[in-house]
C-alpha positions as CSV (number, residue, x, y, z in Angstrom):
1,M,0.0,0.0,0.0
2,R,1.3,3.4,-1.0
3,T,1.3,6.2,1.7
4,E,1.9,9.9,1.5
5,A,4.0,11.8,4.0
6,Y,2.7,15.2,5.3
7,D,4.5,18.0,6.9
8,K,3.1,20.7,9.2
9,L,4.3,24.3,8.3
10,D,4.3,27.4,10.5
11,L,4.5,30.2,8.1
12,A,3.9,33.0,10.6
13,P,7.6,33.8,11.2
14,H,8.1,34.1,7.5
15,L,5.4,36.7,6.7
16,D,7.3,39.9,7.5
17,G,7.8,42.5,4.8
18,G,7.2,42.8,1.1
19,V,4.4,40.8,-0.5
20,F,4.2,38.5,2.5
21,E,3.1,41.2,5.0
22,S,-0.5,41.3,3.7
23,L,-0.7,37.5,4.3
24,K,-0.9,38.2,8.1
25,D,-4.6,39.0,7.4
26,M,-6.3,35.7,7.4
27,S,-8.6,36.6,4.5
28,N,-5.6,37.2,2.3
29,F,-3.8,34.1,3.6
30,K,-6.7,31.9,2.7
31,S,-6.4,32.9,-0.9
32,V,-3.5,30.3,-1.2
33,H,-3.7,27.8,-4.0
34,L,-1.3,25.2,-5.5
35,N,0.3,26.2,-8.7
36,S,1.2,23.0,-10.5
37,D,3.4,24.7,-13.0
38,L,5.7,26.0,-10.2
39,D,5.1,23.0,-7.9
40,T,4.4,25.3,-4.9
41,I,1.8,27.4,-3.2
42,V,0.9,30.8,-4.5
43,W,-1.3,33.6,-3.1
44,K,-3.7,35.9,-4.9
45,N,-1.3,38.8,-4.4
46,G,1.4,36.9,-6.3
47,A,3.4,35.8,-3.3
48,D,4.9,32.3,-3.4
49,M,7.4,30.2,-1.5
50,S,10.1,28.0,-2.9
51,P,9.3,24.3,-2.6
52,D,12.8,23.8,-1.2
53,F,12.1,26.4,1.5
54,L,8.8,24.7,2.4
55,Y,10.5,21.4,2.6
56,E,13.2,22.8,4.9
57,I,10.8,24.4,7.4
58,G,8.3,21.5,7.4
59,V,7.9,19.3,10.5
60,P,6.8,15.7,9.7
61,V,3.3,14.8,10.9
62,A,3.5,11.7,13.1
63,E,1.2,9.5,11.1
64,S,1.2,8.7,7.4
65,V,-2.1,8.7,5.6
66,P,-2.9,6.2,2.9
67,A,-2.9,7.7,-0.6
68,A,-6.3,8.0,-2.3
């Protein structure tokens, strides 16, 4: 059976300045979506975070979840 690993991310410490500052407002933060061309998350205001950066700051979730 194939499983997928999940990481938990705390982005709050990384939302200071520039295009990230407005993401401190939850309504702006919730505009996040996955951009499959960039393989990362992107917000409505154009902010994005490098997949490598997200991997570095991720904390593994204790349990694996079976893939759908």
